[in-house]
N, C-alpha and C positions, 0 to 999 in steps of 0.2 A: 488200410491202416497206415498212418503216417510213420515215417522213420524206417531205418534199416538197421539190422543187427550187424555189428562189427564182425567181419570174417575172422574166425579163430585159426591162428597159425599153430599147427601142431609142433610140439617140442620134439627133442630127440627120443629114441627108444628108451623107455623106462617103465616103472610100475604103473604109471597112469596113462600109458600110450592108448590112444583112441578115446579117452574120456574127454568130454566137453564140459568145461567148468566156467561158470560165471563168477567174475571177480569185480568188486567195485573199482571204478576207474578214478583214482586220485594219484597224485605224485607219490604219496607215502605208500599206498598199497600196490604200486608198481613192483615193489620188492616181493610181495606175495605172488603176484602174477609170474614173475621170473622164476621164483622157487618152484611153482607148479609146472612151468614149462620145462624146467630142468628134469622134472620127473616124467616128462613125456606128454603132459596134458595139453589139450588144445584150449587155450584160455580165451574166453569172450569177455572183453573189457566193457563194462557197462557203467554209465554215470549215475550211480546209486546214491549220490548226495545232491542236495538242492543248492548247496553253496560251494563254490569252487575258487581256487586261487585265480587271481587276475591272469589272463592268458599271456600278457607281456609283463614280466617282472621288472623290466628296466626302469619304468617311472617310479616304482616303489623303492627299488634299490637307490635311485638318485635321491629320493626323499630321505631315505635312511642315511645316506652319506652326508646330506646337508644337516640332518639332525645330530650326527656324531661330530661333524667338523665345527659346528656352531650351534649348540643346543638352544632350542627356543626357550622363552620364559615360561610358556604354558603349553600343555598338551590336552586337547579335548578328545576324550574317547566316547564315541556314541554307542559302540557295541562291544561286547566281550569277544565276539568273533573277529572283529577288526584287530584287536590287540593280538589275538592268537595268530592271525594271518601275518601281521607285521613281524612277530617273533619268528614265524616259520620262514619268511623271506630272509630275515636277518641271519637266521641259522644257516640257510643254504648259501648265503653270500659270505659267510665267515665273519659276520658283524654282530652276532648275538650278544657276546660279552660286552662289547662297547655300547650296544643299544640299551642293555639292561642298566649299565652304569649311568648312562646319560638320563634314562628314565627316572632314576633315583634323584636326580638333581633338578628336575623341572617341577613346576606346579601342575599337579594332575587333577583334571576336572572331568567328572563322569556324568553321564546322562541317567544311569540307572544301576540296578544291582548286578547285572551281568558283567560289565566292565570292572566293577568293584571286586567281584569274585575272582575274575581272571587276574587282576593286579595282585590279589592276595596269594595266588599260587606262586608268584615270583617274589614274595616277601615285601610287597609294597601296598600302599593304601591310597585312596583318593585324598586330595586336600580339600576339594570342593565337590559336593554331590548335589545334583538338582533335586528339589523336593518332588517335582513331577518328572517322570522319565520321558520327556518330550523335548523337542527343540525349544519350545517356549519356556520350558522349565530350566534349560541350560541358560537361556538369555536372562531369565529372571534371576538366576543365581549370580550372574555376572553384572547385573544392571548397576549396582552401586559400587563397583570396584573400579579403581583407576586402570585403564587399559591403554591409554595413549603411549605409543612408542614400544609396546610389547609385541614380541614376535610369538605367534601362536600356531602350533601344529594342530591340525584338525583332521581327525580320522572320520571320513565319511563312509557311507554304505551305498551299494549300487542303486541306480535309478533315482537317486535323490541328490542333486548337486547342492542342496541346502543353501540357497542364496539368502534365505532369511537369516541364518546364523552368520554366514560369511559377510553379508551386508552389514549386519549389526556390528561385527568386529571392526570392519573398515570405517564405519561411521564414527566409532569411538576412538579412532586413531591407531588401532592395532593393525598388524601385518599378518594376516592368516596365510598358512602354507598347508593346503589340503592334500590328502592322500586317500585313495580308494583301493584298499588292498585285496578285495575279493569281488566276485561276480555271482549272480544267480544263474542257475541252470536255464538254458534256452529251450524254446519249443522243439528245436531239432533234437536236443538231448532228451527231452521228454519222449519224443518219438522213438528214440533208440531204446529207452526203458520199456516202452510199450511193445516194441518188437521182441525184446528178450522175454517178456511175459508170455507172448504168443508162442515163441519157440519152446519155452518150458511147458506150456499147456499142451503143445503138440508132441511132447515126449522127445524133443531133439536135444535136450540138455541133461547131462548126467548128474550135475551137482551145482549148487549155488552156495558160495561161502560168504557168510555175513560176519563182519567184524565190528559193527556198531548198530545200535537200535535205530538211529535215524535212517539207515539204509532200508530197513524193513518198512519204516513209515513212508519213505519215498515211493516204494513199490505200491503201497496202498493208496497214496495220494494220486499217483499217475493213473492207476486203475479206476479210482473213483471219478477223476476228472474225465476219463474217456468212456465211462459207463461200462467197463469191462471187469467188474469185480468178480463175476462168475468165472471168467477166464483166469483171473489171478488165483481163485480158490482151486481151480483145476491144475494150474501151474504148480502151486505149492503141494498138491497131492501127488503129482507125477514126478517131481524132482526131489532127489535127495538133498538134504539141507545140512550144512555144517555151520556151527556157531562158535565164536571164539571164547565164549564164556556164558555163565548163567544169566546175566542181564540181557544179553542178546537173545539167548534161548527163550527167555520169557516173552520178549517182543515177538519172536517167531510164533510162539504158541498163541499169543493174543491175536495174531493175524490169521490163525487157523492152520498153521503148518506144524510139522513134527520134526524136531531136530534129530538127525540120525547119528551125528558125530560131533563131539566137542572135546577139548583137552580135559583130562581128569583134574589137572591143577596147572599152575603157570599159564594163565590165559593170555598167551601171546601168539604171534604168527608161526614160529617154528613148532611149538607143540601142536598147534592146529593142523599144520601140514602133516605132522606125524600121525595124527588121528585120521586124517583123510587117506593117507597112503595105507594105513593099517586096515581101514574099512573097505576101500574100493580098489586098492592097488593090486 
């Protein structure tokens, strides 16, 4: 089997001493991992998301500084995830307020409903929406507009430099400034997920803590791709499962698992930790 499972470093003595707990590995959920380690748990960090922050935030921060110092005329958003990741990097760099203010002043062009929905969560709306949620749709939406001399921020997504869109903008006299704020999980990371499934199936993990339904989907996708769905079923049967709330619990049940613990209300990390300590501490 490809991939190796991260070695779990045990925390100080506490109510979860000796317990091996799988926690999704993202920058935000590192908070949960540290909370469990303070309770004595040995935390196994696992890449249970298929989309990750760009490993080097410096180019994204540089792009954000340019955006704030001299906002472009237009911003093309190809994905809702891209805007979410830009806001995340801006928040961690202390630039979020400025970025939101600058966003309000540019012409916002979206490829489809997801960036539209994400804009609405911050009180904004698109100025131009592609009729078709494709690069060709974005180009068609811009075809009859004057673009010469306009500076255009372009949010790209991984594995697609989108020379069709950038080339179109340059041919029309615009100056595109692209940024790619996230990456997809690698095969190496898929291997680490497969190793965690195997450890769970072998009874070597006490608990897995799910905080979103895409984490459950990722386990299923990795198992399906590797032909190890039977091992995943065994893993879910042998491992206690915590869910942060009812939506996540439903995803676990659809995958064939049984949720042993979740907060009664206030579906956040601290109540989840309390439910875990109460159940197995």
